[in-house]
N, C-alpha and C positions, 0 to 999 in steps of 0.2 A: 774363244772362237772369234775370228775376225768379222763375221757377219751376224747380224740379227735378222732372222727371216720371219716375216709376218705374212700369213696367207690373207688374201682378200676374200670377199664373199664367194668368189669363184675359186675353189680350192687349188687348182693348178696354177693360178696366176699369183706370183709371189713378189713381195716387196723386200728388198735386201738393203740393209743399212750397214755399211762397213764401219769398223772401229777406226775412228779418226783421232790422231794424236796432234794436238795443236797447242801453240803458245803464242807469245807476242810476235814471234818471227814468222808465223804462218802455220801450215799443217802438213801432215803426211798420212797417207793411208795406202794400203794395197787395194787397187781398184779391181784386180782380178787375180785369183790364185785357183787353178783348176782343182787341186786337192781340197782346198777349203770350201770352194763352191759346191763340189760334190757332197762333201760331208754335211754342210749346212742345209742343203736343199733336199738331200736324198736322191738327187738326180745323177745320172751318168751320161752326160752329153759332151760332145766334142765341138768346139767352135772352129770354123774354117775360114771366116772372113770378118774383118773389122771395117766398119763404115763410119764416116764422119760427115755430117751435114751442117751447114750454117744457113740460118734462115732469118729473115727480118721479122719484126713485130707483125703479128696478124697472119703470118703464113700458116696455113693449115695443110699438113701432109697426111693423106690417108682417106680412108681406112684401107690399108694395103695388105695383101697376102699373096702367097704363091700356091696355086692349086696342086701342081706337081712340084717336087722339090720343096715342100713346105719348110719354112724357116722358124726355128725357135730363136728368140732374140733376147739378149741381155742389154737393156738400154739405160742410158744415163745422160745427164747434162753436165758439161764442164765449164760452160760460160752462159750466163743468162738464166731464163726460167721458161718452162713449158708446162702445159697441161697435157699429160700423156693418157691415152685411152686404148684399151684392148677390149675386143668383142669376141665372145665365144661363138664360133661358127661351125662347131662340130655338131652335126645334126642329131647324133645319138647321145649327146651330152645332156645331163639334167639342167645345165645352165646355158643351153643353147639360146643365142640371141641376147644374153645378158652382157652388160658392160661394166667395166670398172675404170675409174680415172684417178690419177694422182698428180700432184704438182711435183715436178722434178726441177731442182735448182742447183746452181753451182755451190750454194751454201749448205743445202741439206744432204748432199752427196748420195741421196737415195738412188737405188737402181731397181728396175723392174724386170723380172723374168716373164717373158711372153712366150708361152709354149707354141709349138706348131699347132695349127688348127684354129688360130685366132687371127682376126683382122686387127691391124694396129695403126694408130695415127697420133698426131700431136699438133697442138697449136702453140705458137710462140707468144709468150706473155710479156717478155722484156723487149728492149729496143732491138736486140738480135739474140740468137742462141746458137751455141755449138752443141750438137746432139751426137753422141757416140753410141754405136751398138755393135755387138758381136752377134754373128749368126751361125746357126748349126748347119746350114747348107748355103750353096753359092747362089748369088743373084741370077735369076733366069727370067729375063723380061718377057719371053714368050709364054710363061706360065703365070705372070703377075695379073692379079685381078684387083678390083677396087669396089668397095661398097660406099654408098653415099654417106657422108659425114653427118648429114642432118635427117637421115631416115627416121620418120616418126615411129616406125615399128620397133626401132631400137631405143629411141628416146634419150639419147645422150644429153646430159645437162652440161653444156659447154659454158665457159665463163660468160657472164653477162656482157651485153653490148658487142659481142663478137661479130665482126664483119670480115670474114676470112678472105685471104688472098689464096686462090686455088690455081693449080696447074690445069691445063686443058684435060689431062687424064682424070684428075679428080673431079672436074666439073662434069665429066661424062660418066661418073660412077653410077652403078645400078643400086636400087634398093635391095635390101636383104632378100625379099621375096622373089626377086628375079636373078639373084646371084648364083653362080656355080659354087657349090659348097663341099665340104668334106663329108 
């Protein structure tokens, strides 16, 4: 199987590690194969959009989600390193309000499946990072919402010494207690 799938403490949030073939010349791996993804994860989702962002060190994007047209995301880093975070914001979930974080790098090739119903964000640890993600629904800015990255009710343990660079949208994010949720 081309993926090793590891559930996090939030069962629907999955870490995928592709089988990488490498030697002195470099490496090769299939970054995505729909049939193998479905078989490895037990999911049957269809991706409709690919996104690519480049961010400088210290840029924090998130915690974003779409209230309508919720997006599942398969995320990875192809250059640099980020600390990636997902928060369960499904009010009827036993893991509501819990978060999981993982370092994604160009060298570890790990990917994260972030299901619909989660807020998602990341902070760039390297000089810059290229972050790629596939989504199960189209971007709909009118439905996008943002939860504060530093909400103490969630209690994310971000990397030490973090002084994030935030967009105006992320600076205006609401705490979980005031957010519109699923």
